[in-house]
C-alpha positions as CSV (number, residue, x, y, z in Angstrom):
1,X,0.0,0.0,0.0
2,X,1.3,3.5,-0.8
3,X,0.4,6.9,0.5
4,X,0.8,10.1,-1.5
5,X,2.6,12.7,0.5
6,X,3.4,16.3,-0.7
7,X,1.4,15.6,-3.9
8,X,4.4,14.1,-5.7
9,X,6.3,11.9,-3.2
10,X,5.1,8.3,-2.6
11,X,5.7,6.8,0.8
12,X,5.4,3.1,1.6
13,X,2.9,2.9,4.5
14,X,4.6,-0.2,5.9
15,X,7.8,1.8,6.3
16,X,5.9,4.6,8.0
17,X,5.2,2.4,11.0
18,X,8.4,1.6,12.8
19,X,9.1,-1.9,14.0
20,X,9.0,-2.9,17.6
21,X,12.3,-4.0,19.1
22,X,12.4,-6.3,22.1
23,X,15.1,-6.4,24.8
24,X,15.4,-9.0,27.6
25,X,16.0,-6.7,30.5
26,X,16.3,-9.5,33.0
27,X,15.2,-13.1,33.5
28,X,11.5,-13.2,32.7
29,X,11.1,-9.6,31.6
30,X,11.0,-8.4,28.0
31,X,10.7,-4.7,27.2
32,X,9.2,-3.4,23.9
33,X,10.3,-0.2,22.3
34,X,9.5,1.6,19.1
35,X,11.7,4.5,18.0
36,X,13.5,4.2,21.4
37,X,10.1,4.8,23.2
38,X,8.8,2.3,25.7
39,X,5.6,0.8,24.4
40,X,5.0,-2.2,26.6
41,X,6.4,-5.3,28.3
42,X,6.1,-9.0,28.8
43,X,6.5,-10.6,32.2
44,X,6.9,-14.3,32.9
45,X,4.3,-15.6,35.3
46,X,6.1,-18.7,36.4
47,X,3.8,-21.7,35.9
48,X,1.0,-19.7,34.3
49,X,2.5,-18.1,31.1
50,X,3.5,-14.7,30.0
51,X,1.6,-11.5,30.8
52,X,1.6,-8.7,28.2
53,X,1.1,-5.1,29.4
54,X,0.9,-1.9,27.4
55,X,2.9,1.3,28.2
56,X,-0.2,2.6,30.0
57,X,-0.3,-0.6,32.2
58,X,-3.3,-2.1,30.3
59,X,-3.3,-5.9,30.6
60,X,-3.6,-7.7,27.3
61,X,-3.8,-11.1,29.0
62,X,-1.6,-14.0,29.8
63,X,-0.3,-16.2,27.0
64,X,1.3,-19.6,26.7
65,X,4.5,-18.4,25.0
66,X,6.6,-15.3,24.8
67,X,6.0,-15.1,21.1
68,X,2.2,-15.1,21.5
69,X,2.5,-12.3,24.1
70,X,4.8,-10.3,21.9
71,X,2.4,-10.7,19.0
72,X,-0.6,-9.5,21.1
73,X,1.3,-6.4,22.2
74,X,2.4,-5.6,18.6
75,X,-1.1,-6.0,17.3
76,X,-2.5,-3.7,20.0
77,X,-0.1,-1.0,18.8
78,X,-1.5,-1.3,15.3
79,X,-5.1,-0.8,16.4
């Protein structure tokens, strides 16, 4: 998908949304950033899964895997 900007310049809309980068800050804690801005985190809940939380402390739920929790957070940012 393309967006027309300044009437002559085409911008790819997928490039307009920066990717989320993940950092394992400590055992059981992953922090998400976009453009160096904190956007959320995943916390291991030993024995019950991985809790995803937005930057505003909104719970997105507890997931079976880190990857599922990361995907849920990333999808919440696109909404």
